[in-house]
C-alpha positions as CSV (number, residue, x, y, z in Angstrom):
1,M,8.1,-53.0,43.4
2,A,8.4,-54.5,40.0
3,T,9.3,-52.3,37.0
4,A,6.3,-51.4,34.8
5,K,6.0,-53.1,31.4
6,L,5.7,-50.7,28.5
7,M,2.8,-51.5,26.2
8,D,0.7,-49.5,23.8
9,I,-2.9,-48.8,24.9
10,V,-5.3,-49.3,22.0
11,M,-8.9,-49.0,21.1
12,V,-10.1,-51.8,18.8
13,H,-13.3,-51.6,16.9
14,W,-14.3,-55.1,15.9
15,V,-17.2,-57.3,14.9
16,D,-18.2,-60.5,16.8
17,S,-20.6,-63.3,16.2
18,C,-23.8,-63.5,18.2
19,E,-26.2,-66.3,19.1
20,P,-29.6,-66.1,20.9
21,Q,-30.2,-67.5,24.3
22,P,-31.9,-70.0,24.3
23,N,-30.5,-71.3,21.0
24,S,-33.3,-73.6,19.7
25,E,-36.5,-73.2,17.8
26,I,-35.5,-69.7,16.6
27,E,-37.9,-67.8,14.4
28,E,-36.5,-65.8,11.5
29,Q,-37.3,-62.4,13.1
30,D,-35.4,-63.5,16.3
31,I,-32.1,-64.2,14.5
32,P,-29.5,-61.8,15.9
33,G,-27.1,-59.7,13.9
34,V,-23.4,-59.4,14.6
35,Q,-22.1,-57.5,17.7
36,D,-20.3,-54.3,17.1
37,I,-17.6,-54.1,19.9
38,I,-15.1,-51.5,21.1
39,Q,-12.3,-53.1,23.1
40,V,-9.8,-50.9,25.0
41,G,-6.6,-52.2,26.7
42,Y,-3.0,-53.1,26.5
43,L,-1.8,-54.4,23.1
44,V,0.1,-57.5,24.3
45,K,0.6,-59.6,21.2
46,K,0.4,-59.2,17.4
47,T,0.6,-62.0,14.8
48,K,-0.2,-62.0,11.1
49,D,-3.7,-63.3,11.9
50,A,-4.7,-61.7,15.2
51,I,-4.0,-59.2,18.0
52,S,-4.3,-59.8,21.7
53,V,-5.6,-57.1,24.1
54,A,-5.4,-57.3,27.9
55,G,-7.4,-55.3,30.4
56,A,-4.8,-55.5,33.1
57,W,-1.1,-56.2,33.8
58,K,0.0,-57.6,37.2
59,Q,3.5,-56.3,37.7
60,E,4.3,-58.5,40.7
61,L,3.3,-61.7,38.9
62,K,4.2,-60.6,35.4
63,T,0.9,-61.9,34.1
64,Y,-2.1,-60.5,32.1
65,D,-5.7,-60.5,33.1
66,Y,-8.9,-60.2,30.9
67,V,-7.0,-61.1,27.6
68,I,-9.0,-61.4,24.4
69,T,-7.5,-62.5,21.0
70,I,-9.3,-60.9,18.1
71,P,-8.9,-62.2,14.6
72,K,-7.7,-59.5,12.1
73,V,-10.6,-60.4,9.7
74,S,-13.0,-59.2,12.5
75,I,-11.2,-55.9,13.1
76,R,-12.7,-52.7,11.6
77,S,-10.0,-50.3,13.1
78,V,-7.3,-50.0,15.7
79,E,-6.4,-46.7,17.3
80,V,-3.3,-46.3,19.5
81,L,-4.5,-44.2,22.5
82,L,-1.1,-44.1,24.3
83,T,2.2,-45.2,22.9
84,A,4.7,-47.0,25.1
85,H,8.0,-45.3,25.4
C-alpha cells in the first residue's frame, strides 16, 4: 500500500459566476446573480493568484480527482478544517 500524502483539508467560501440555461433572449428579471459556494477538500496547490482544492487523492496512482482551481479574487474565506502533520 502506498504512503498517504499529507495535505490540509480546507473549507473555501467563494463566489462564482452564473449564467441562465438557455442563454438567449433573457429578460431582465431572469438575469441570475452570482453563486455562493462552499468547497471542501484537500488543499493541493497555492499560488499568488489562486488555490486548488481536490475532492480525492488516489494513493496508488499518486493523482488527484475532482480538482477545482479558485481565483483568490473570488474567495471570501478559507478555513483549515484539518492540518496535515
